[in-house]
N, C-alpha and C positions, 0 to 999 in steps of 0.2 A: 602589510603583507596579507592579512586576512581579506581586505577589500580587493587587492590585486588578484588573488587566487579565485575569489568568488566571481570576479568579472572575467574569468577564463583567460587570464594573461598567458603570455608565452614564457618559456624558460628564460630567455634573455631579459624579459621585463622583470622577472623575479630577481635575477642577478643585479639589475639596476637598482631595485628597491634595497637590496642588501649592501650595495657597494659603499655606502657612507657610514656604515656601522663601525665604531672604533674597535680596534683589536686589543683586548686585554693582554695578549701575549706579544706585544710589539717587539720586545727584545729578542724573543725566540725567533720571531719572523725575520728579524733583521739578520739573524745568523744564516738564513737561507733555507737549507734542507730541513724538511719536517715542519716548516712554518705553516700555520693555518690560523684562521680566525674562529675560535670556539663560539663567539657570540653569533656570528653568521649561521653556524650550524644549529645552535640553540633555537634561534628565531625561526629558521626555515623548517627544521625537522618537527619541532613542537607544533608550529602552525599547520603544516601540511598534514601531519598524521592526525591532529585533532579534527581538522575539517573533513578528513577521510575516515573518521572513526565510526561511521554509521554501520559499516559491514566490512568483511574481508574484501569484497569486490570494489567498494569505494576506495579502500586503502591501496589495493593493487593498481587501480586506475590512476590514483594520484602519484604513486611512485613511478609508474610507467611514463606518465606525461612529463614528469620533471626529472627523469633519469639523468639528463644532461647536467642539471644543477647539482644533483647528488655527486656525480662523477667529478664535477669541477671543484666542489667543496671538500671531497674526500680523497685527495691525492696521496696522502700519507697514511700509514697505519694508525698513527696517533689520532688523525682526523676521523678515521673510520671507527675507532673506539669511542670517540666523542659522539658520533651518530648513535652507536649502540647505547651509550649512557642516556641519551635523550629519549630513545625508544623505550628504554626501561623505565625512565622517570614518568613517562606518560602512561605506560601500560602495565605498571608493576602489579596491578590487581587483576590482570587478565593474562594469565600465563600462556594460554593457547595462542592469543594474538601475538605475544612476543615470539613464540616458536615459528609461527606462520610467516611473520614479517621478516624475521632473520633469514628463513629459508628463501623467501622471495628476493631479498637483497643479495644473497649469495648467488642465486641463479642469474641475476642481472649484473653480477660482478661489481656491485656498488661497494661491497665490503669483501675482504679476503678472509680465507679460513684462519690464517694466523692471527688476524685481529680479533676474531670471535674467541679463539682459545685464550689469548692474553686478557681479554675482557672478563671471561668467566673466572679466571684465577686472580683477578685484580682485588685489591683490598675493599673497593666499593661494593663488591658482590659477596662479601663474606657472609652477610645475613641470609643470602639465597643459596649458599653453597650446598646445603644438605636437602635442597628441594629437588624433586624428581625432574621438573621441566628443564632445569639447567643442564642435566645430563642428557636429556633428549636433544637439546640444542647442540651439545658437544658431539654426540654421535651422528647427528644429521650432518654436521660440519665435516667430520672425518669421512663419512660415506660420500659426501659431495666431492671431496678431493679424490677419493679412491675411484669413483666412477669416471671422473675426468681423466685420470691416468689410464684407466682401462680402455676408455674410448680412443685415446690417442695411440695406445699400443695396438688396438685392433685396426685402426685406420692405416698405421704404418705397415702392419703385417699384410693387409689387403693390397697396399700399393706395391710392396715387394713381390707378392704373388703375381700381380699383373705384369710386372717387369719380367719375371721369370717365364710366365706363360708366353708373352710376346716374343721373348728372346729364344724360346725353345723351338728347335727345328722338328722336334718329334711330336708336336701337338697333333692330335688326331682330328679328323673331320668332325667326329662326335663332340670333341672338346670345343671346337670352333662354333659348332651349331649351338651348343649349350650356352656359350658366352653370348651369342646373338639373342637367344631366347630369354636370357636373364638380363638383357639390356646392358651387358657388361663389355660390349665390344668397342670400347673407347680407345683412343690412342693411349699407349703405355705412358705412365708417369715418367717425367724426365728425372735425371739424377739430382738436379737442383731442387725439384719438388720434394723428392724423398729426403734429401739432406735437411731441408727446412722442417719437414715432419719429424725427423730425428732430433733436431734442435728443440722443437716444441715439446717433444716427449721428455728430453733430458731436463728441460726447465721445469716441467710439471713434476717429474720425479724428485727434483731438488726441493720444490715447494712441499711435496708430500713428506719428504724426510725432515724438512725444517718444522713442519707442523707437529710431527711426532716428537721431535726434540723439544719443542716448546712445551708440549703437554706433559711429557715425562719429567722435564726439568722442573716445571712448576709443582708437580706432585712431590718430587724429591725435596724441594725447598720447604713446602708447607709441612710435610711430614717430619722432616729433620728439625724444623723450628719447634714443632710440638714435642718431639722426643727430648730435645735439649731442655726445653722449658720445664717439662715434667721432672726430668732428672735433677735440674737445679733446685726446683721447689720441693723435691722429694715426694712427688705425687705419682699415683698410678697412671701410666700412659694409656692404658687400655680403655679409653672412654668411648662413648657412643660416637663422637666425632671421629676418633681414630679408626674405629671399626668401619664406619661408613666410608671414610676416605680410602683406606687400604682396600676395601671391597671394590670401590670404583676404579682404583688403579688396576686391580686384577681384571675387572670387566673390560677395560680398554685393551689390555693384552689379549684376552681370550676372544672378544668380539671381532677384533681386527688382526687376528694372529697372522693371516697370510701376508698382509702388508707389513706388519711390524717385523716379521721374520727377516724380510729383505734387508732391514737396517739394524739387525740385532748386534752385529759386530761393532757398528758405529756407536750404538747405545752403550755397549759394554766399555768401549774405549773412552767416551766422553762423559757419560753420566753414571752408569752403574759400576763404579770403581770400588776397589777393595776397602777404601777408607769410609764407605757409606755404612750407616747403621745396619746391623744384621737383619733387622725386621723388614727393612726396605729391600735389601739384597735378596731375602728369601723369596719375595714375589717375583723378582727377575729370574732367579734360579728355577723356580717352579715353571716359569714360562719356557725357558730354554730347555729344560729337561723333557718337555712334551715332544720336542723335535729331536731329541738325542737318539 
């Protein structure tokens, strides 16, 4: 693999190099959905990022050139988490590089936001949980999703405005002139185009809601486990870890309050139910009371 990449091979040639690697997850792959070969991902990601480790630019160029290979190997969320594990394994002593490369992979849609969230809360990342860069990664992931939804909303709104303007008999000459000056005098969008834009927006909003559900569910799970363990062992729950984690939960609510508010009823129905520990529920009630 090292020789092939150094000889400026094509993405297809990389896949040929990888194709004979045995799959340690043969049984899982046989089941079909979610099947992937972690060994292929290990060899490819570690080799490529190591060869591109000279600078950010070298890493970006390597990821861009072999984008097709990443997409081929990372079809499932589990495979995307495997990519993140390898990235962390290689760059665990360079936190800025981890943040920058994850941001790049999100932009190129190599990994999805939900995969990043599940990786951050995974057991393998427990040692990193109270490090600031992990929360930088989480918030850039949420912001990436929010920007995507906002852009689709704006595009749909613009398309609907164009339809209304073209359909309006009362449009003035000044309006028509302004459209021509703004290079906006195109044919009006068809209903089919607008419907496709609506479907894309609905899908993006579903992904956004799912991302918040994953994040808050994971917070609830780890905080609940901590509180139960402390109660069982008759220990004080109010440790540094607890204060850090509950503070980070509050930060997600407050930093992204506009987006979270849209899904507050879903969160209350599915996650923040009355059987939760009062310490966790207090954070949710504080958030909802801000909009009361």
